[in-house]
C-alpha positions, 0 to 999 in steps of 0.5 A: 535802356532805363527800366520803368517796370520790374517783374517780381520773381517770387512765383511761389503763390501763383501770383506775378507782380509788376512793380514800379521800382521808384515807389515800390507799388504794384502796377499790375497783379496777375493771378488765376482768377484775378487781374488788378491794375493799380495806381502806382502813386497810392496803390488804389485799384484802377481796374479789377477783372475777376470772377467776383466782378464778372467782367471781361474785355475782348476784341471783336472782329478785325480790320474796319469792324474791330470793336472793344467789348466789355461784357459780363463773364456770364451774360444773361440771355447772351446780352452784350453790355458795352461796345466801342467800334472803330467808328467811335460808335458806342453800343449798350446792349448791342454789338452793332451800334448804328448811331453814335450811341445805341441803347437796346434792351429787352423787357422781360416776361411779365408785367413791367410798368416802369422800365426804360432803355435809357434813363438820364437824371439831372439833380440841381444842388440849388433847387428852387432858385431857378438857376437851372431853368435852361439845363436838360437831362436829355438834349438833342441838337440837330442842324436839319433833322430830328433833335429828339425822336421817339417811336413806339409800335403800341404805346407812347413814343415820347413822354414828358412829365413834370411836378411843377414845371412844363412837361414838354416844351417846343419852340421853332423859329421858322417852322412848326413847333409841334406837329401831330398827324394821325393816320388810322387813329382817331386824334392827332392830339388829345388834351385832357384838361384846359387848353389855352391858345395865345394866337389864332386857332384855325380848324375845319370845324368844331364844337363841343361833345359831352355826355348826353344829358338824357343818356349820359352812359350810353350817348354823346351830345354834339353841337357845332360852333357858330361861325362868322366871316367876322370876329363877332361876339353875341349877347342876348337877354330878356327884358320887361317893358315898363308902363310906357312900353319902353325898356333900357338894356344895361351893358357891361362897362367894357362893352364899347371898348371891345365891340363895334358895328352893332346889330340888333334883334328884338322878339316880343313874347306873348303877342305881336308888337309891330311898333317894337324898335330900338329907340336909342342905339348903344351909347354909354353902356346901354341901349333903349327899346320902345314901342311894345305893350306895357309889361310885355317881355321882349327877347333881345340879341345884340352882336358886335365885331371885336375892336380890341387891340389884338383883333385890330392887329390881326384882322381875319382874312376871309379869302386867302391864296394857298402857298406855292407848295400847297397849290394843287393839294387839299386839306380834305381831298376825299370830299373833292373826289381826290386821293389822300396823296393830294392831302396838304399834310402829305406834301410836307417834309417827312416828319 
């Protein structure tokens, strides 16, 4: 039988060499504190185990629980470094990986502001050219469950940040792109800054909250939105009637392109004006008021229903039936004397 390896019989230096007879290079060197596996072609080290490198390989368990463990010779806090088991699961910082890759870490005592269990960094060699717009440092793909899931007991579950791009992007073909649900917390979503919605915005109520003008450090001031079963726009102003008791209200050039179905209100100031009326309705960007006293001030209000292309294509459905899954459930069960288990969001697939 041909020999591929030969053992050097020079044992005078407490070192044994296993050589490749064809090239003369050592493939394996063993000593008291050092094991070296080298490339027979160029003699470069492929694997070095020794006290100065502080690494050790060993087998854990047996049978179905067998695993290969790479650990520090003197691990801190008995932490295990790297494990691969017979199921192909990889553990970093744990000897019992419960997923394809399980990473566990412990935050040391003291203040830690920038520590992560897993960090992935992707650097483009052609920055600024837009060639890597679909790449990802971390990408999760799942046919039915979560693509990426983050959980935290007391802080942020998932965080995204970007200098010039989008910090977090979500897209769904047939479901909900982003779902926020607060159980005991005050908000399902908190946005600090401007928010744009391209599409319909549905809500149970709304308004503005600001620091109270008279007590900005102690109170808030809240106002509600004005609601309507139509997509209404409201315009108002004050005019002064001329010597004949008439006035013309000038409107923006786009007014009639945006609005239709106009409604008028006129309120005289300082004295009654029983004959005050709209003498000519909206046309060519204006409407006429007549019948008041000369020089009298008049408050006017004009409403219109949106008639732009988007509004026509997306007409407001004032009454709509609940879906089959939502029937028998409520958006706000408590106000109807029902339990939280009857809430529509609780009837959805667990997120």
